[in-house]
PDB file as gemmi writes it, atoms N, CA and C in Angstrom:
CRYST1    1.000    1.000    1.000  90.00  90.00  90.00 P 1                      
ATOM      1  N   MET A   1       0.838  -1.180   0.000  1.00  0.00           N  
ATOM      2  CA  MET A   1       0.000   0.000   0.000  1.00  0.00           C  
ATOM      3  C   MET A   1       0.889   1.251   0.000  1.00  0.00           C  
ATOM      4  N   THR A   2       0.451   2.244  -0.730  1.00  0.00           N  
ATOM      5  CA  THR A   2       1.163   3.513  -0.825  1.00  0.00           C  
ATOM      6  C   THR A   2       0.336   4.598  -0.134  1.00  0.00           C  
ATOM      7  N   LYS A   3       0.982   5.404   0.668  1.00  0.00           N  
ATOM      8  CA  LYS A   3       0.311   6.471   1.407  1.00  0.00           C  
ATOM      9  C   LYS A   3       0.342   7.768   0.612  1.00  0.00           C  
ATOM     10  N   LEU A   4      -0.829   8.403   0.499  1.00  0.00           N  
ATOM     11  CA  LEU A   4      -0.960   9.712  -0.120  1.00  0.00           C  
ATOM     12  C   LEU A   4      -1.656  10.632   0.879  1.00  0.00           C  
ATOM     13  N   ARG A   5      -1.216  11.887   0.945  1.00  0.00           N  
ATOM     14  CA  ARG A   5      -1.862  12.873   1.825  1.00  0.00           C  
ATOM     15  C   ARG A   5      -2.426  13.982   0.967  1.00  0.00           C  
ATOM     16  N   GLY A   6      -3.597  14.472   1.366  1.00  0.00           N  
ATOM     17  CA  GLY A   6      -4.211  15.550   0.620  1.00  0.00           C  
ATOM     18  C   GLY A   6      -5.638  15.802   1.046  1.00  0.00           C  
ATOM     19  N   PHE A   7      -6.444  16.318   0.103  1.00  0.00           N  
ATOM     20  CA  PHE A   7      -7.819  16.730   0.374  1.00  0.00           C  
ATOM     21  C   PHE A   7      -8.784  15.986  -0.541  1.00  0.00           C  
ATOM     22  N   VAL A   8      -9.947  15.620  -0.018  1.00  0.00           N  
ATOM     23  CA  VAL A   8     -11.036  15.099  -0.840  1.00  0.00           C  
ATOM     24  C   VAL A   8     -11.743  16.302  -1.439  1.00  0.00           C  
ATOM     25  N   ARG A   9     -11.827  16.361  -2.759  1.00  0.00           N  
ATOM     26  CA  ARG A   9     -12.469  17.487  -3.441  1.00  0.00           C  
ATOM     27  C   ARG A   9     -13.903  17.168  -3.856  1.00  0.00           C  
ATOM     28  N   LYS A  10     -14.164  15.908  -4.236  1.00  0.00           N  
ATOM     29  CA  LYS A  10     -15.513  15.457  -4.597  1.00  0.00           C  
ATOM     30  C   LYS A  10     -15.636  13.999  -4.194  1.00  0.00           C  
ATOM     31  N   GLU A  11     -16.889  13.564  -4.075  1.00  0.00           N  
ATOM     32  CA  GLU A  11     -17.129  12.183  -3.690  1.00  0.00           C  
ATOM     33  C   GLU A  11     -18.396  11.683  -4.365  1.00  0.00           C  
ATOM     34  N   THR A  12     -18.357  10.445  -4.860  1.00  0.00           N  
ATOM     35  CA  THR A  12     -19.541   9.756  -5.354  1.00  0.00           C  
ATOM     36  C   THR A  12     -19.687   8.487  -4.520  1.00  0.00           C  
ATOM     37  N   ALA A  13     -20.693   7.699  -4.814  1.00  0.00           N  
ATOM     38  CA  ALA A  13     -20.890   6.446  -4.077  1.00  0.00           C  
ATOM     39  C   ALA A  13     -19.732   5.478  -4.308  1.00  0.00           C  
ATOM     40  N   GLN A  14     -19.080   5.552  -5.476  1.00  0.00           N  
ATOM     41  CA  GLN A  14     -18.021   4.611  -5.809  1.00  0.00           C  
ATOM     42  C   GLN A  14     -16.609   5.168  -5.762  1.00  0.00           C  
ATOM     43  N   ALA A  15     -16.434   6.496  -5.752  1.00  0.00           N  
ATOM     44  CA  ALA A  15     -15.078   7.042  -5.886  1.00  0.00           C  
ATOM     45  C   ALA A  15     -14.932   8.389  -5.178  1.00  0.00           C  
ATOM     46  N   ILE A  16     -13.662   8.784  -5.004  1.00  0.00           N  
ATOM     47  CA  ILE A  16     -13.350  10.120  -4.493  1.00  0.00           C  
ATOM     48  C   ILE A  16     -12.400  10.806  -5.459  1.00  0.00           C  
ATOM     49  N   LEU A  17     -12.541  12.121  -5.550  1.00  0.00           N  
ATOM     50  CA  LEU A  17     -11.595  12.954  -6.290  1.00  0.00           C  
ATOM     51  C   LEU A  17     -10.639  13.505  -5.246  1.00  0.00           C  
ATOM     52  N   PHE A  18      -9.370  13.120  -5.334  1.00  0.00           N  
ATOM     53  CA  PHE A  18      -8.401  13.407  -4.288  1.00  0.00           C  
ATOM     54  C   PHE A  18      -7.292  14.297  -4.814  1.00  0.00           C  
ATOM     55  N   GLU A  19      -7.079  15.440  -4.136  1.00  0.00           N  
ATOM     56  CA  GLU A  19      -5.987  16.351  -4.469  1.00  0.00           C  
ATOM     57  C   GLU A  19      -4.786  15.955  -3.620  1.00  0.00           C  
ATOM     58  N   ILE A  20      -3.730  15.501  -4.266  1.00  0.00           N  
ATOM     59  CA  ILE A  20      -2.557  14.962  -3.574  1.00  0.00           C  
ATOM     60  C   ILE A  20      -1.567  16.087  -3.293  1.00  0.00           C  
ATOM     61  N   ILE A  21      -1.240  16.273  -2.017  1.00  0.00           N  
ATOM     62  CA  ILE A  21      -0.252  17.296  -1.667  1.00  0.00           C  
ATOM     63  C   ILE A  21       1.054  16.671  -1.185  1.00  0.00           C  
ATOM     64  N   GLU A  22       1.004  15.400  -0.813  1.00  0.00           N  
ATOM     65  CA  GLU A  22       2.223  14.723  -0.367  1.00  0.00           C  
ATOM     66  C   GLU A  22       2.207  13.287  -0.859  1.00  0.00           C  
ATOM     67  N   ASP A  23       3.280  12.917  -1.519  1.00  0.00           N  
ATOM     68  CA  ASP A  23       3.436  11.591  -2.107  1.00  0.00           C  
ATOM     69  C   ASP A  23       4.890  11.191  -1.875  1.00  0.00           C  
ATOM     70  N   ASP A  24       5.121  10.096  -1.170  1.00  0.00           N  
ATOM     71  CA  ASP A  24       6.487   9.686  -0.836  1.00  0.00           C  
ATOM     72  C   ASP A  24       7.392   9.565  -2.063  1.00  0.00           C  
ATOM     73  N   TYR A  25       6.837   9.124  -3.179  1.00  0.00           N  
ATOM     74  CA  TYR A  25       7.640   8.943  -4.394  1.00  0.00           C  
ATOM     75  C   TYR A  25       7.618  10.168  -5.304  1.00  0.00           C  
ATOM     76  N   ARG A  26       6.716  11.087  -5.050  1.00  0.00           N  
ATOM     77  CA  ARG A  26       6.581  12.380  -5.746  1.00  0.00           C  
ATOM     78  C   ARG A  26       6.150  12.303  -7.207  1.00  0.00           C  
ATOM     79  N   TYR A  27       5.674  11.162  -7.666  1.00  0.00           N  
ATOM     80  CA  TYR A  27       5.180  11.075  -9.045  1.00  0.00           C  
ATOM     81  C   TYR A  27       3.795  11.693  -9.191  1.00  0.00           C  
ATOM     82  N   LEU A  28       2.982  11.620  -8.144  1.00  0.00           N  
ATOM     83  CA  LEU A  28       1.608  12.113  -8.221  1.00  0.00           C  
ATOM     84  C   LEU A  28       1.385  13.392  -7.426  1.00  0.00           C  
ATOM     85  N   GLN A  29       2.436  13.920  -6.817  1.00  0.00           N  
ATOM     86  CA  GLN A  29       2.315  15.120  -5.995  1.00  0.00           C  
ATOM     87  C   GLN A  29       1.737  16.277  -6.802  1.00  0.00           C  
ATOM     88  N   TRP A  30       0.771  16.972  -6.216  1.00  0.00           N  
ATOM     89  CA  TRP A  30       0.082  18.131  -6.779  1.00  0.00           C  
ATOM     90  C   TRP A  30      -0.850  17.783  -7.937  1.00  0.00           C  
ATOM     91  N   LYS A  31      -1.236  16.525  -8.052  1.00  0.00           N  
ATOM     92  CA  LYS A  31      -2.242  16.116  -9.037  1.00  0.00           C  
ATOM     93  C   LYS A  31      -3.571  15.897  -8.319  1.00  0.00           C  
ATOM     94  N   THR A  32      -4.658  15.971  -9.062  1.00  0.00           N  
ATOM     95  CA  THR A  32      -5.987  15.674  -8.540  1.00  0.00           C  
ATOM     96  C   THR A  32      -6.533  14.515  -9.367  1.00  0.00           C  
ATOM     97  N   LEU A  33      -6.777  13.379  -8.702  1.00  0.00           N  
ATOM     98  CA  LEU A  33      -7.143  12.143  -9.398  1.00  0.00           C  
ATOM     99  C   LEU A  33      -8.334  11.461  -8.736  1.00  0.00           C  
ATOM    100  N   TRP A  34      -9.077  10.706  -9.551  1.00  0.00           N  
ATOM    101  CA  TRP A  34     -10.168   9.877  -9.034  1.00  0.00           C  
ATOM    102  C   TRP A  34      -9.607   8.538  -8.575  1.00  0.00           C  
ATOM    103  N   PHE A  35     -10.078   8.065  -7.416  1.00  0.00           N  
ATOM    104  CA  PHE A  35      -9.715   6.747  -6.903  1.00  0.00           C  
ATOM    105  C   PHE A  35     -10.982   6.003  -6.498  1.00  0.00           C  
ATOM    106  N   PRO A  36     -11.100   4.710  -6.851  1.00  0.00           N  
ATOM    107  CA  PRO A  36     -12.278   3.933  -6.458  1.00  0.00           C  
ATOM    108  C   PRO A  36     -12.264   3.639  -4.959  1.00  0.00           C  
ATOM    109  N   LYS A  37     -13.375   3.859  -4.297  1.00  0.00           N  
ATOM    110  CA  LYS A  37     -13.462   3.618  -2.857  1.00  0.00           C  
ATOM    111  C   LYS A  37     -13.201   2.155  -2.502  1.00  0.00           C  
ATOM    112  N   SER A  38     -13.554   1.258  -3.393  1.00  0.00           N  
ATOM    113  CA  SER A  38     -13.392  -0.167  -3.104  1.00  0.00           C  
ATOM    114  C   SER A  38     -11.932  -0.605  -3.058  1.00  0.00           C  
ATOM    115  N   ARG A  39     -11.014   0.211  -3.571  1.00  0.00           N  
ATOM    116  CA  ARG A  39      -9.599  -0.163  -3.638  1.00  0.00           C  
ATOM    117  C   ARG A  39      -8.702   0.617  -2.692  1.00  0.00           C  
ATOM    118  N   ILE A  40      -9.263   1.535  -1.910  1.00  0.00           N  
ATOM    119  CA  ILE A  40      -8.432   2.363  -1.032  1.00  0.00           C  
ATOM    120  C   ILE A  40      -8.939   2.296   0.403  1.00  0.00           C  
ATOM    121  N   GLN A  41      -8.065   2.659   1.327  1.00  0.00           N  
ATOM    122  CA  GLN A  41      -8.440   2.763   2.733  1.00  0.00           C  
ATOM    123  C   GLN A  41      -8.657   4.238   3.049  1.00  0.00           C  
ATOM    124  N   LEU A  42      -9.855   4.554   3.569  1.00  0.00           N  
ATOM    125  CA  LEU A  42     -10.238   5.938   3.862  1.00  0.00           C  
ATOM    126  C   LEU A  42     -10.490   6.128   5.354  1.00  0.00           C  
ATOM    127  N   PRO A  43     -10.158   7.306   5.894  1.00  0.00           N  
ATOM    128  CA  PRO A  43     -10.551   7.613   7.276  1.00  0.00           C  
ATOM    129  C   PRO A  43     -12.042   7.949   7.322  1.00  0.00           C  
ATOM    130  N   LYS A  44     -12.606   8.031   8.518  1.00  0.00           N  
ATOM    131  CA  LYS A  44     -14.036   8.324   8.663  1.00  0.00           C  
ATOM    132  C   LYS A  44     -14.389   9.744   8.228  1.00  0.00           C  
ATOM    133  N   HIS A  45     -13.585  10.719   8.613  1.00  0.00           N  
ATOM    134  CA  HIS A  45     -13.877  12.121   8.289  1.00  0.00           C  
ATOM    135  C   HIS A  45     -13.055  12.542   7.075  1.00  0.00           C  
ATOM    136  N   LEU A  46     -13.750  12.877   5.991  1.00  0.00           N  
ATOM    137  CA  LEU A  46     -13.062  13.146   4.731  1.00  0.00           C  
ATOM    138  C   LEU A  46     -12.868  14.616   4.418  1.00  0.00           C  
ATOM    139  N   TYR A  47     -13.724  15.489   4.913  1.00  0.00           N  
ATOM    140  CA  TYR A  47     -13.708  16.878   4.451  1.00  0.00           C  
ATOM    141  C   TYR A  47     -13.127  17.844   5.485  1.00  0.00           C  
ATOM    142  N   GLY A  48     -12.538  18.937   4.979  1.00  0.00           N  
ATOM    143  CA  GLY A  48     -12.123  20.044   5.817  1.00  0.00           C  
ATOM    144  C   GLY A  48     -10.724  19.968   6.385  1.00  0.00           C  
ATOM    145  N   LYS A  49     -10.012  18.890   6.142  1.00  0.00           N  
ATOM    146  CA  LYS A  49      -8.648  18.786   6.656  1.00  0.00           C  
ATOM    147  C   LYS A  49      -7.829  17.862   5.767  1.00  0.00           C  
ATOM    148  N   VAL A  50      -6.534  17.932   5.941  1.00  0.00           N  
ATOM    149  CA  VAL A  50      -5.637  17.038   5.209  1.00  0.00           C  
ATOM    150  C   VAL A  50      -5.807  15.634   5.791  1.00  0.00           C  
ATOM    151  N   ILE A  51      -5.999  14.654   4.907  1.00  0.00           N  
ATOM    152  CA  ILE A  51      -6.126  13.267   5.346  1.00  0.00           C  
ATOM    153  C   ILE A  51      -5.108  12.408   4.613  1.00  0.00           C  
ATOM    154  N   SER A  52      -4.909  11.207   5.110  1.00  0.00           N  
ATOM    155  CA  SER A  52      -4.066  10.217   4.441  1.00  0.00           C  
ATOM    156  C   SER A  52      -4.958   9.106   3.916  1.00  0.00           C  
ATOM    157  N   ILE A  53      -4.680   8.685   2.689  1.00  0.00           N  
ATOM    158  CA  ILE A  53      -5.343   7.508   2.139  1.00  0.00           C  
ATOM    159  C   ILE A  53      -4.255   6.523   1.733  1.00  0.00           C  
ATOM    160  N   TYR A  54      -4.620   5.276   1.647  1.00  0.00           N  
ATOM    161  CA  TYR A  54      -3.685   4.224   1.260  1.00  0.00           C  
ATOM    162  C   TYR A  54      -4.245   3.512   0.039  1.00  0.00           C  
ATOM    163  N   ILE A  55      -3.424   3.433  -1.010  1.00  0.00           N  
ATOM    164  CA  ILE A  55      -3.853   2.797  -2.253  1.00  0.00           C  
ATOM    165  C   ILE A  55      -2.893   1.655  -2.582  1.00  0.00           C  
ATOM    166  N   PRO A  56      -3.372   0.623  -3.291  1.00  0.00           N  
ATOM    167  CA  PRO A  56      -2.485  -0.473  -3.687  1.00  0.00           C  
ATOM    168  C   PRO A  56      -1.395   0.023  -4.652  1.00  0.00           C  
ATOM    169  N   GLU A  57      -0.264  -0.654  -4.632  1.00  0.00           N  
ATOM    170  CA  GLU A  57       0.866  -0.284  -5.503  1.00  0.00           C  
ATOM    171  C   GLU A  57       0.459  -0.245  -6.979  1.00  0.00           C  
ATOM    172  N   TRP A  58      -0.324  -1.226  -7.436  1.00  0.00           N  
ATOM    173  CA  TRP A  58      -0.697  -1.290  -8.852  1.00  0.00           C  
ATOM    174  C   TRP A  58      -1.537  -0.078  -9.243  1.00  0.00           C  
ATOM    175  N   LEU A  59      -2.380   0.402  -8.331  1.00  0.00           N  
ATOM    176  CA  LEU A  59      -3.203   1.570  -8.625  1.00  0.00           C  
ATOM    177  C   LEU A  59      -2.345   2.831  -8.677  1.00  0.00           C  
ATOM    178  N   TYR A  60      -1.368   2.913  -7.798  1.00  0.00           N  
ATOM    179  CA  TYR A  60      -0.415   4.033  -7.810  1.00  0.00           C  
ATOM    180  C   TYR A  60       0.342   4.055  -9.140  1.00  0.00           C  
ATOM    181  N   GLU A  61       0.886   2.928  -9.526  1.00  0.00           N  
ATOM    182  CA  GLU A  61       1.680   2.844 -10.762  1.00  0.00           C  
ATOM    183  C   GLU A  61       0.854   3.139 -11.996  1.00  0.00           C  
ATOM    184  N   LYS A  62      -0.424   2.815 -11.967  1.00  0.00           N  
ATOM    185  CA  LYS A  62      -1.326   3.092 -13.092  1.00  0.00           C  
ATOM    186  C   LYS A  62      -1.423   4.592 -13.374  1.00  0.00           C  
ATOM    187  N   HIS A  63      -1.281   5.421 -12.339  1.00  0.00           N  
ATOM    188  CA  HIS A  63      -1.421   6.875 -12.494  1.00  0.00           C  
ATOM    189  C   HIS A  63      -0.103   7.600 -12.751  1.00  0.00           C  
ATOM    190  N   ILE A  64       1.023   6.904 -12.728  1.00  0.00           N  
ATOM    191  CA  ILE A  64       2.311   7.550 -12.996  1.00  0.00           C  
ATOM    192  C   ILE A  64       2.375   7.939 -14.474  1.00  0.00           C  
ATOM    193  N   PRO A  65       2.703   9.192 -14.764  1.00  0.00           N  
ATOM    194  CA  PRO A  65       2.791   9.609 -16.176  1.00  0.00           C  
ATOM    195  C   PRO A  65       3.874   8.823 -16.926  1.00  0.00           C  
ATOM    196  N   LYS A  66       3.565   8.432 -18.119  1.00  0.00           N  
ATOM    197  CA  LYS A  66       4.518   7.679 -18.961  1.00  0.00           C  
ATOM    198  C   LYS A  66       5.363   8.662 -19.761  1.00  0.00           C  
ATOM    199  N   GLY A  67       6.639   8.320 -19.902  1.00  0.00           N  
ATOM    200  CA  GLY A  67       7.485   9.119 -20.759  1.00  0.00           C  
ATOM    201  C   GLY A  67       8.444   9.908 -20.074  1.00  0.00           C  
TER     202      GLY A  67                                                      
END                                                                             
């Protein structure tokens, strides 16, 4: 699992739009991406503060820009 810190910007029943402000590997830092709720670990309180989410390695690598 990879840890990302940031803000939830939008939420649907299946996914969250997450603005990443801290990424240990820095490939996704300062990006805003959709993540499926079924594949990530979320805290109970999502809005109004910086939170940490945990995503599987394969999902992290899927979002790394190619090239």
